[in-house]
C-alpha positions in Angstrom: 102.2 108.8 91.8 101.3 112.4 92.3 99.4 113.4 95.4 98.3 116.9 96.3 98.2 117.8 100.0 94.7 118.7 101.3 94.3 122.1 103.0 92.3 122.6 106.1 89.9 124.8 104.2 89.0 121.8 102.0 88.0 119.7 105.0 84.3 119.9 106.0 83.8 121.3 109.5 81.4 118.6 110.6 82.5 115.0 111.3 79.8 113.2 109.4 80.6 115.3 106.3 84.3 114.8 106.9 83.9 111.0 107.1 82.1 111.0 103.7 84.6 113.5 102.2 87.6 111.3 103.2 86.5 108.3 101.1 88.8 108.2 98.1 91.4 110.5 99.7 95.0 109.4 100.2 96.9 108.8 103.5 100.6 109.4 103.1 103.0 108.0 105.7 106.6 108.9 105.3 109.1 106.7 107.0 112.9 106.5 107.0 112.8 103.4 104.8 110.3 104.8 102.3 106.8 106.1 101.7 103.5 104.2 102.3 100.3 105.5 100.7 96.8 104.2 100.7 93.4 105.3 99.4 90.8 105.6 102.2 87.9 103.2 101.5 86.1 103.1 104.8 85.5 105.6 107.7 83.3 106.1 110.7 82.2 109.4 112.2 82.1 110.1 116.0 80.1 113.2 116.9 79.7 115.6 119.8 77.3 114.1 122.4 77.9 110.6 120.9 78.1 108.1 123.7 80.5 105.9 121.5 82.9 108.8 121.0 86.0 109.2 123.1 85.2 112.9 123.5 81.8 112.1 125.2 83.0 113.0 128.7 85.1 116.0 127.7 88.8 116.5 127.1 91.4 114.5 128.9 95.2 114.1 128.4 94.4 111.0 126.3 91.9 112.4 123.9 92.9 116.1 123.7 93.7 115.8 120.0 90.0 115.1 119.3 89.4 118.7 120.5 91.8 120.3 118.0 90.5 121.9 114.9 89.7 119.4 112.1 92.6 117.7 110.3 94.8 116.5 113.3 95.7 113.0 114.1 94.2 111.3 117.1 95.7 107.9 117.9 94.5 105.6 120.7 95.1 102.0 121.7 92.1 99.6 121.5 92.0 96.6 123.8 95.6 97.3 124.9 96.8 96.0 121.5 95.6 97.8 118.4 96.4 101.4 117.5 93.7 103.3 115.7 94.1 106.2 113.3 91.6 109.0 113.6 91.2 112.5 112.2 89.8 115.3 114.4 86.6 116.4 112.9 85.3 119.7 114.0 86.2 123.2 115.3 88.7 123.8 118.1 87.3 122.8 121.5 84.5 120.6 120.2 85.4 117.0 120.4 84.6 114.9 117.3 86.5 112.7 114.9 86.6 110.2 112.1 88.1 106.7 112.4 89.9 105.6 109.3 88.8 101.9 109.1 90.5 100.7 105.9 92.6 101.7 103.0 93.5 100.4 99.6 97.3 100.0 99.5 99.0 102.0 96.8 102.7 102.6 97.5 105.1 101.0 99.8 103.3 97.6 99.6 106.5 95.7 100.5 106.9 97.8 103.6 103.3 97.1 104.6 103.7 93.4 104.0 106.8 93.3 106.2 105.0 95.0 109.0 101.9 92.8 108.7 103.9 89.6 108.1 101.7 88.6 105.2 101.5 89.2 101.4 97.7 89.1 100.7 97.1 92.6 99.3 93.4 92.8 100.3 94.1 91.9 103.9 97.0 94.3 104.5 94.9 97.3 105.8 91.3 96.0 105.9 90.2 97.1 109.4 91.6 99.8 111.6 94.0 97.7 113.6 95.5 96.1 110.5 95.8 99.6 108.9 97.7 101.0 111.8 100.1 98.1 111.9 100.7 98.3 108.1 101.3 102.0 108.1 103.2 102.1 111.4 100.7 104.3 113.2 102.3 105.1 116.6 101.2 107.1 119.6 103.9 109.5 118.7 101.8 110.7 115.7 99.0 111.9 118.1 98.3 115.6 117.5 100.1 115.8 114.1 98.5 118.3 111.7 97.6 116.3 108.6 97.4 119.4 106.4 101.1 120.3 107.0 104.4 118.7 106.0 105.2 115.9 108.4 105.4 112.1 108.9 101.8 111.6 107.9 99.4 113.7 105.9 96.3 113.7 103.7 96.1 114.2 100.0 94.2 113.7 96.8 95.0 112.4 93.4 93.1 112.6 90.1 91.0 109.4 90.5 87.3 110.0 90.0 85.1 110.1 93.1 83.9 106.8 94.4 80.4 105.6 94.8 79.9 105.9 98.6 77.7 103.6 100.7 76.5 104.2 104.2 75.9 101.8 107.1 75.8 101.4 110.9 79.1 101.5 112.7 81.1 98.3 113.5 82.5 96.9 116.7 80.8 99.2 119.2 78.0 98.8 121.6 76.8 102.4 122.3 74.8 104.1 119.6 75.9 101.4 117.1 72.7 101.7 115.0 73.6 105.2 113.8 74.3 105.4 110.0 77.8 107.0 110.5 80.0 104.5 108.6 81.0 105.3 105.0 82.7 103.1 102.5 83.6 102.8 98.8 81.1 100.6 97.1 82.6 97.6 95.3 86.0 97.9 97.0 87.5 94.6 98.0 89.6 96.4 100.7 86.6 97.4 102.8 86.1 95.6 106.2 83.0 94.3 107.8 80.3 91.8 106.8 79.1 91.7 103.2 75.6 92.7 104.2 77.0 96.1 105.5 78.8 96.8 102.2 76.0 96.7 99.6 
C-alpha cells in the first residue's frame, strides 16, 4: 500500500475544515512489531471559544499541544481509561483541534486484533477509545508532528474522495448540538447511532 505523507500546507487552517478534510485520509502508526494504518472515517471539530473544547480555558501543561500549529498530536485520557487521538487544528497559539473518532483498518490488522482482544474487523477502531487501543496511542505521542517522519503520521492514498455526512457531536454535554461531526457516508466502520449516520 502506497501512502504519501501530508504536508502542513495541505492542512486547512481552521478546525472545522480540517475535520472535513481528514475524512478519507490515512493514519500511519509505526511500531517495532510492524505498521498499522487506517482510513479516517469519522472526526469531530473543537473550535476556539467552544465550551466543549479542552482549550476553552486557555493553555495548560495538559492541553498545550492543542495550541501548536495545525498537524500536531494531542492525546488525552477520557474518564481515566480511554486515550483519545486528536490533531491540533489551527494557527500557533489558538487552541483548537479535531478528534479522530473512527478509522477503517487497512494494514496491521492482526496487531490491532491483538491489542483489542477481538477479531471483528468493524469493531476494531469504531469509536475513539477503541481506535486508540487498536493503534497503541499513548500519552508519549502528545505533541508529535504528524507531517514529519515519526512514530505516527498522516497521509493520503489514491482512493477517490468519500461522500461526507455531517451531524451533531457525540458523547458531550456542552454545545453538543453544533454540526461539527463529519463521517464517511455508507462506511460500516463509523461509530454512533444509525440516525446520525444517514
